[in-house]
C-alpha positions as CSV (number, residue, x, y, z in Angstrom):
1,M,73.7,82.4,95.3
2,T,75.3,85.3,93.3
3,Q,78.9,84.8,92.5
4,K,81.2,87.7,93.4
5,K,83.8,89.0,91.0
6,F,87.3,88.8,92.0
7,T,88.6,92.4,92.0
8,M,91.9,92.3,93.7
9,T,94.9,93.2,91.8
10,S,98.3,91.5,92.1
11,A,99.5,94.3,94.4
12,D,96.3,93.8,96.5
13,V,97.0,90.0,96.8
14,Q,100.6,90.6,97.7
15,T,99.6,93.2,100.5
16,F,97.1,90.7,101.8
17,V,99.6,87.9,101.9
18,R,102.2,90.0,103.7
19,A,99.7,91.3,106.3
20,N,98.3,87.7,106.8
21,Q,101.6,85.6,106.6
22,P,101.0,83.3,109.6
23,A,97.5,82.4,108.4
24,I,98.8,81.9,104.8
25,S,101.7,79.6,106.2
26,L,99.1,77.5,108.0
27,L,96.9,77.3,104.8
28,H,100.0,76.2,102.9
29,T,100.8,73.5,105.4
30,A,97.2,72.3,105.8
31,T,96.9,72.0,102.0
32,E,100.1,69.9,101.9
33,D,98.6,67.7,104.7
34,Y,95.3,67.4,102.7
35,A,97.1,66.3,99.5
36,A,99.2,63.8,101.5
37,A,96.1,62.4,103.3
38,R,94.3,61.9,99.8
39,C,97.5,60.0,98.5
40,C,97.5,57.8,101.5
41,L,93.9,56.9,101.5
42,I,93.7,56.4,97.8
43,N,96.5,53.8,98.4
44,G,94.9,52.1,101.4
45,L,97.3,53.8,104.0
46,F,95.2,54.6,107.0
47,M,97.7,57.3,108.2
48,G,95.8,59.4,105.8
49,F,93.0,59.8,108.2
50,V,95.5,61.4,110.7
51,L,96.8,63.7,108.1
52,A,93.2,64.6,107.2
53,A,92.4,65.6,110.9
54,Q,95.5,67.6,111.0
55,A,94.7,69.4,107.7
56,F,91.2,70.2,109.1
57,E,92.5,71.6,112.3
58,K,95.1,73.7,110.5
59,Y,92.5,75.2,108.2
60,L,90.3,76.1,110.9
61,K,93.1,77.7,112.7
62,A,94.0,79.6,109.7
63,L,90.5,80.9,109.5
64,I,90.7,82.0,113.1
65,L,93.7,83.8,112.4
66,L,92.5,85.5,109.5
67,K,89.3,86.7,111.4
68,D,91.1,87.6,114.6
69,K,94.9,88.5,114.2
70,R,95.5,88.9,117.9
71,R,94.8,85.2,118.5
72,N,97.7,82.9,118.9
73,P,96.7,79.5,117.1
74,K,99.3,77.6,119.2
75,S,97.5,78.6,122.3
76,L,94.4,76.5,121.0
77,G,96.4,73.3,121.2
78,H,94.7,70.4,119.6
79,D,91.4,70.6,121.2
80,I,89.4,70.2,118.0
81,K,85.9,70.9,119.9
82,K,87.3,74.2,121.1
83,I,88.8,75.1,117.7
84,V,85.5,74.3,115.9
85,S,83.6,76.3,118.4
86,I,85.9,79.4,118.0
87,A,85.8,79.1,114.2
88,E,82.1,79.0,114.1
89,S,81.7,81.9,116.4
90,L,83.8,84.0,114.1
91,E,82.3,82.5,110.9
92,P,78.8,81.2,111.6
93,R,78.2,80.4,107.9
94,L,80.5,77.3,108.6
95,K,77.6,75.5,110.6
96,L,80.0,73.1,112.2
97,S,77.9,72.6,115.4
98,G,76.4,69.4,114.1
99,L,80.0,68.0,113.3
100,K,80.7,65.1,115.6
101,T,84.2,65.8,117.0
102,T,84.8,62.7,119.3
């Protein structure tokens, strides 16, 4: 796999963030949930699994929103099978169909 060179300028990044604010906000929250999940699990707190699941859901919803700005992520609810299916249909390289979601 060939690495692509990052060619966005600071202004390009700012424009992208402004144009994709709802998805960026979801990504930020998902990252906080993921970090909290790791801290909990490292310290034997099983609440970390809940936070990890929520982070995964938010990351997928952010991806869906980046790929289809018309879609309202709140309308997806918490149906992880549906969220995974939509995310994979928009980005087949994810290859999530083998993921056990029950």
